[in-house]
Phi, psi and omega in degrees: 000134181289135179297134178081017180287170179300324179297319176298315181297322177296318180295317179298319179295320178295319178297315180298319180298316179298321180293317179298328180281004173103000177289147180281158177301320182294319181292324176293318179300317179297321182293326182261355182071032179242170177279159178298322180296321180293320177298319177303315179297314182296319179295318179294325181296325180286345177105008178273130178286125179269133180304153176288213181299133178285141174246145180269142177287168179300320179295319178294322179296316179298317179296318180295320177300316180298312181296321179294320179294336178273001174103008180290140181285162178300319181296317179295321177297317180298318178296319182299320184261001176067043180214184178280155180297328178296328178297317179293316179300318179299320183289323185272335185231103183299333181274359184300314182301316181295315179297321180294316179298319179294320178296319179295318180297317179296320179296319178296319179296319179294325180293330184284337179267118176242162184257136175274126181279160179303158180060028174073012178279122177285146178290136176268012174214161185263130177232131177292135182298144175083359180276163178298325179297317180296317179295317179295319180297316179296318179297316180293325179295330178291335180281341181284125182292155179296138182279111182252011183286156176287167179301319179298316180297321178294315182297322183269004173076025176297144180290160177297151177305132181088353183254351182285161179299322180295315178298320181290326178292319178296321181293326183277344182279000000 
């Protein structure tokens, strides 16, 4: 089906109508086999203003507390109330926002620190300094032999000297 076809526009209009009639984004997403975020995009594209963060009523909060104490997961609660799991966490745990903000800040700080690999090779991935992963990566990089191949050999993927099947067969003979 061509993107932006009349059939697509009809479906988007139907989705927007269902949302205007009070259906939740999640229930519409389940009906169409799409994600809640995609339904949000489609409803917004048609020009319908999508509500901001959903808030749970006092009765819903009490019900959610009861269900959570009985072992229901955050995701299951979110589906039950037609919202994101963070919305339920925010309603049930007043300290959730602060902990989440601190976690995000710590993750950003860890991402900014990268480890320099031996022989001046920059890491192509981020490793927090001092972790076992960083120590193992540095140790393993020391085991990799220095690349002495010509530019042509590198471009065409020739194996390192001593690593080809022929070299290994000669070494074992």
